C-alpha positions in Angstrom: 38.4 17.5 36.9 35.5 19.4 35.2 37.5 19.7 32.0 38.2 16.0 31.9 34.5 15.1 32.6 33.4 17.7 29.9 35.9 16.2 27.4 34.8 12.7 28.1 31.1 13.7 27.7 31.8 15.5 24.4 33.8 12.6 23.1 30.9 10.2 23.8 28.5 12.6 22.1 30.8 12.9 19.1 31.3 9.1 18.8 27.5 8.5 19.1 26.8 11.1 16.4 29.5 9.7 14.1 28.2 6.2 14.6 24.7 7.2 13.7 25.9 9.0 10.6 27.9 6.0 9.5 25.1 3.5 10.2 23.2 1.8 7.4 20.5 3.9 5.7 17.0 2.4 5.2 17.9 2.1 1.5 21.1 0.1 2.3 19.4 -2.0 5.0 16.6 -3.1 2.8 18.5 -3.2 -0.5 17.9 -6.9 -1.1 14.2 -6.7 -0.1 13.7 -3.8 -2.5 15.5 -5.6 -5.3 13.3 -8.7 -4.8 10.1 -6.6 -4.8 11.3 -4.7 -8.0 12.0 -8.0 -9.8 8.8 -9.6 -8.7 6.7 -6.6 -9.8 8.4 -6.6 -13.2 7.6 -10.3 -13.6 4.0 -9.7 -12.8 3.8 -6.8 -15.2 5.2 -8.9 -18.0 3.1 -12.0 -17.3 0.1 -10.7 -19.2 -2.2 -11.6 -16.3 -2.7 -8.0 -15.2 -3.9 -4.8 -16.7 -1.7 -1.7 -15.9 -3.7 1.3 -14.6 -2.2 4.8 -14.6 -3.4 7.6 -12.3 -4.9 10.5 -14.3 -3.4 12.9 -11.8 0.2 11.4 -12.0 1.2 9.5 -15.2 4.1 7.9 -13.3 1.8 6.4 -10.7 0.7 2.9 -11.8 -0.8 -0.3 -10.4 -1.5 -3.8 -11.8 -5.0 -5.1 -11.6 -6.8 -8.3 -12.4 -10.5 -8.5 -12.2 -12.1 -11.7 -10.9 -15.7 -10.9 -11.9 -17.4 -10.4 -15.2 -17.1 -6.6 -15.6 -20.0 -6.6 -18.1 -22.3 -7.4 -15.2 -21.1 -4.4 -13.2 -20.4 -1.9 -15.9 -23.5 0.2 -15.1 -22.8 0.2 -11.4 -21.4 3.3 -9.6 -17.7 4.2 -9.7 -16.3 6.0 -6.7 -14.5 9.4 -6.9 -11.4 10.2 -4.8 -13.8 12.1 -2.5 -16.2 9.1 -2.1 -16.5 7.0 1.1 -16.4 3.4 0.1 -17.1 0.0 1.8 -14.4 -2.5 0.8 -13.5 -6.1 1.8 -9.8 -6.8 1.5 -6.9 -9.1 2.2 -3.4 -7.6 2.1 -0.3 -9.7 1.5 3.3 -9.3 0.3 5.0 -10.7 -2.7 6.4 -13.6 -0.7 2.9 -14.6 0.5 3.1 -13.1 4.0 -0.4 -12.0 5.1 -0.3 -8.6 6.6 -3.8 -7.3 7.1 -7.4 -8.1 6.3 -10.8 -6.4 6.7 -11.8 -9.8 8.3 -9.3 -9.4 11.1 -8.5 -5.7 11.3 -9.1 -3.7 14.5 -10.0 -0.7 12.3 -13.1 -2.5 11.0 -15.9 -1.7 13.4 -18.9 -2.8 11.3 -20.2 -6.3 10.8 -19.6 -8.1 7.5 -15.9 -7.4 7.7 -16.2 -4.1 5.8 -13.6 -1.4 5.8 -15.1 2.0 5.4 -12.9 4.8 4.3 -12.7 8.0 2.2 -10.9 6.9 -1.0 -8.3 9.7 -0.6 -7.4 8.6 2.9 -5.6 5.5 1.6 -2.3 4.9 -0.2 -2.2 6.2 -3.8 -2.4 2.7 -5.2 -5.7 2.1 -3.6 -7.0 5.4 -5.0 -6.0 4.4 -8.5 -7.6 1.0 -8.2 -10.8 2.1 -6.5 -11.5 4.9 -9.0 -11.3 2.3 -11.7 -13.7 -0.1 -10.1 -17.5 -0.4 -10.2 -19.5 -1.4 -7.1 -19.5 -5.2 -7.1 -16.1 -5.6 -8.7 -13.6 -8.0 -7.2 -10.0 -7.9 -8.1 -6.4 -8.5 -7.2 -4.3 -5.2 -7.2 -0.6 -5.1 -7.1 0.6 -1.8 -5.7 4.3 -1.0 -6.2 5.9 0.4 -3.1 6.1 3.9 -4.6 2.3 4.0 -4.6 2.2 2.2 -1.3 4.2 3.1 1.8 7.5 3.8 0.0 10.5 3.6 2.3 8.5 3.6 5.5 8.4 0.6 7.8 4.8 0.2 8.9 5.1 -3.0 11.0 7.4 -6.0 11.6 5.8 -7.6 8.5 5.3 -4.5 6.4 8.9 -3.5 5.6 10.1 -0.5 3.6 9.9 -1.0 -0.2 7.1 -3.6 0.1 4.8 -4.1 -2.9 1.3 -4.5 -1.7 -1.0 -7.2 -3.0 -4.7 -6.6 -2.3 -7.5 -9.0 -3.0 -10.4 -6.6 -2.7 -14.1 -6.2 -3.4 -15.8 -2.8 -3.7 -19.0 -3.5 -1.8 -20.7 -0.1 -1.8 -20.3 3.7 -2.0 -21.4 4.8 1.4 -24.4 7.2 1.5 -24.5 7.7 -2.3 -27.9 9.0 -3.4 -28.9 8.8 -7.0 -31.0 11.7 -8.3 
């Protein structure tokens, strides 16, 4: 009786393991979503509406950016470093228009004025690229390809793997910066 029970248990374990190995991978499961994100990003890059920025630390890391303000008016303002703490207002959406997050509604925003305060380096690589190219007071739309965002990681029901991130953002301040 013990041998039969042991054999049944081992068979169930083997079938479960085989089934999980034969299941769809994240790449397979989100293949269509990934393809749509890739195609949409290429269309935006070719549209001429955005400037492509490349990370100085990784030439393969790029984002698309479109400024909404006159940069001549902010050109003498401070620019954050990767080690800076910044105050930012933002709205995050996906390529299909789905709103995902906002400094106006986020639980992580504890200050008034809907400001998200963070160390630049504590964010996805695409944010780091964008912020280190912005002056205090700049407003822009940044399109972050999934490779510089969350990659193949599912962050929530709305934020699926291979999601390009579209941020409407404003660099409000560099926290505790003191000029000499």
